[in-house]
N, C-alpha and C positions, 0 to 999 in steps of 0.2 A: 272119131267115134260117131256111130249113127244112133240117133235116138228118135222117138216119136213124141210129139207135143200134144197137149190138149187142144191146141188150135187146129191142127190137122193130123189127127191120130192115124189116118190111113196112109200118111207119107212119112218115110224115114228121112231125117235131115242130118247132114254131116255137121258136127260142131267140134270146136276145140275145147280144151279144159276150162277156160274162162267162161265161155258161153254155157257149158254144161253146169258149172257152178251157179251162174245167174238163173238158169232155167229151174234148177232145183230150189233155189231160194224163193223164187216166185211161185212154186208149185205148178209149173207148166209142163212137167214131164209125165208121160203116160208110163206108169210102173208096169213092167212086163214081169209076170210071175215066174217066167222061165229064166229071166236074167238074174244071175247070181251076183253081179257087181253092184247092184243097187240094194241097199239095206234100209229097212224101215227104222225110224227112230224108236228107241225103247219107250214103252209107255211110262208115264210119270206115276209114281206111287203117291197115294194120298197120305198125308202125315198121320201118324198114329195119335189117337186121342189119349191124353193123360188123365188118369183118374185123380180126382181130388178137389 
């Protein structure tokens, strides 16, 4: 799979599944809005305040 990293966003790099996972964990991937395979993590909801 070819991806772009934040280190060299102008160059596509061929990576395997393990490398892809590591790059995602470290936040080093350039998210391509046209790429439907990468999904953003859902936003966390704030806990509701209890009255009382």
